[in-house]
N, C-alpha and C positions, 0 to 999 in steps of 0.2 A: 504493500500500500504506500509506503514511503517512496518507493521508486516511481509510482504513478504520480504522486504529488510533485516530485522533483521534475519529471518531464513536463508536467503542467506549468510549473514555474518557469521552466526554460522557454517553452513555446510562448508563454504570456509575457515574458520579460521584455519583448519588443515594444510593449506599451510604454514602459519606462524609458527605453532607448529612444522611441519616437518622441516622447515628451521632452527629453533632454536635447535632442537634435533641434526641435522646434524652438526651444528656449535659447540655445546658444549658437546654433549654426544656421545661417540664412539659406533657405532651400527654395528654389524657384518653383513656380507652378508646373512648368513643363517637366522638370526633373521628378516632381512628385507624381505627376500623371504617368510617367514612364514606370516608376516604381510600382504604382497601382496596377498598371497593365501587366507587368511581370508577375506580380502576386496573383492577379486574376488567372493567368495561365497556369500557375502552380496549383491553385485551388480547383480549376477545371479538371486538371489531371487527377487530383486527389478524389474528386467526386466520381470520375469515371472508373478509376482503377482501384482505389482504396475503399470506396464506399459502395457504389452501385454494383460493380462487378463482384465484390466480396459478398454483398447481400444476396445476389442471385445464386451464388454457389452454396450459400448457407441455408437458404429458405427451402422448405419442401414444396412450396407453391409460388409461382411467379406473382400471383395476386398480392402476396404479402409485401413484395417489393414495390408494386404499384401503389398500394395503399399507403405505405410508408412515405414514398416520394411525395404524393399529393397532400398527405397529412403535414409533412414538414413544410411544404410550400404554403399551404393554407395558414399554418401557425405563424410563419414569418410574416405573411401579408397582414394578418390581423394585428400581430404584435407591433409591426413596423408602423401601421396606421395609428395605433395608440401612442406610440413614441413620437410620431410626427405631430400629432395634435398637442402634445405636451411641450413641443418646442425643440425636439431633437432631430428634426429632418435634415439639418445641416451637418450632422456628425461626420459624414464622409465627404462633405463638399469642399473641394480644393479652392474654388474661387471665392468662397465666403469665409475664408480663414480669419479675416480681420473682423468679422461681424461678431458681436457679443452672443454668447450662447448660454443656456441654462444648464447648471451642473447635473441635476437629477435626471433629466431626459438623456443627457450624454451617457451617464452611467447605465441607465436602463437599456439604451440602444446598443451599447457595446456588449452588455451581458447577453442581449438578444442575438447579436451577431456571433459572439464567440463561444457561448456555452455549448451548443451542439458540437462544435469542432473539438472542444476540450474533452467532452464526454467520450467522443469517438477514440481519442488518443488513449484514454484509460481503458476503454472497451477492448482495444487492440492488445492490451497487456494481460487480459484474462487467460488463465491457463499457463502462465509462464512464458507466453510468446514474447518475442522481441518487439520493441517499439517500432512503429512505422515512421521511418525517417522522413519519408515524403510528406506524411501528414503533419509532422512537427515543423518541417520547413514551410509548408503551406500556411499553417496557422501563424507562425512567426512573421512571415512576410505580409500577410493580410492585415496584421495589427499595426504595422509601422505607419502607413499613410493615414490610417484612422486617428492614431494618437497625434501625429503631426498636425493634421487639420484641426482637430478638436482643441489642442493645446493653445493654438493662436486665438481661437474664439474664446476660450476660458480666460486667458490673460487680458483680452479686450473687455471682458466682463468684470475685471477688477480682481481676479484671482492672483494671489502671490505665487512665485515660483515654488515655494515650499509646499503650498496647498495643492498645486497642480501635480507635483511629483508624488505627494502623499496619495492623491487619487489614483494615479497610475500604479503605484506600489500596492495599494489595496486591491485593485482590480487584477493585478498579477497574482496575488494570493487567492482571489476568487477563482482564477484560472486553474491554479493548482488544486483547489478543493473540488472543482468540477471534474477534473481529470481523475482525481481519487474516487469521486462518486461513481464515475463511469466504470472504474475497476471494481469497486466494492459491490455496487448494486446489481451488476449484471453477471457476476461470477456464478456459474452453475445454471443459468437460465437456458431455455430451449433455443435451438437454432433459429426458429421462426422469430422469436423475440429479438435476438441479436440482429437478424436480417432487417426487421422492422426499424430498429434504432438506427442502423447504418443507412438505410434508405431515407428515413426521416431526416437525418442530418444532411444527406445528400440533397434532398429537395429544398431544405431551408437554405443551404449554402448556394445552390444554383440560383434560387430566386433572389437572394441577396446580391449575387454577382450581377445579374441582369438588371436589377432595380437600382443599385447604387454604385458599385465599384467600376464596372465597365463603361457606363456612360460618362462618369467623371474622368476616367482615364483617357478616353478618346477625345473628350472636349478639350483637355488641357495638354495632353501629350502628342496629339496629332497622329498622322498616319504611322509613325514609327511605333506606336503602341501595338499595332498588329504584329510587328516583328518581335517585340518584347514579350507579348502574350504567348506567341508560338515558342519562343525560347524558354519561357517559364514552364509551359506545358511539357516541352521536350526534356527539360532538366528533371522535373518531377517524375516523368515516365521512366527516365533512365534510373533514377533512384529506386523506383518501385520494382523495376526489372532486376536490379542487382540484389534486392532483399531476399 
């Protein structure tokens, strides 16, 4: 269980790194868009090979995978709509980094975006299996642009540097706890349950990518985003193939 918590902390630590970069290193919108595009490619590969493909081989019936996919999609859509109404719709917006944002919606939005990914990392450790390096890389990279964009908005709202870093540190701990929960709660469950959880996370992540990350990446990174997305996908696929 401690191992799962450690992997969760590692993958979630990019929230702190992103916050530190935003506070002390000037990052252009184009560069951030390219990073977001690369991270999108990594996540797309993780959805395809680490989540949906694994779910399809684990489930007794393909309907379990389909139900999980659309359940994850629907849950994200509903949760994202609620977060948007609370003021968290700009949590991944590169162009609105200088605009003030509300702290609580940012926290809820990042939990909504990240918890399914973290639970899957923990789930992958069930039964003494090795951690999925591709999934850890995907989660790490997807957190970076979100933390960078949100940090600028939080500081514009009057947050001190210490308070911002405390927020990201707390959310990193939440990431570790979510990974540990994925390991503890799903140890010994049926193959269909594991398949549903994997597909659920895949549906939520895929919807998040199409709704937030990829439009922002293309808007600010330009056509080169397509190349970076493909590179990210290829890198994650290579890591999956080597595992």
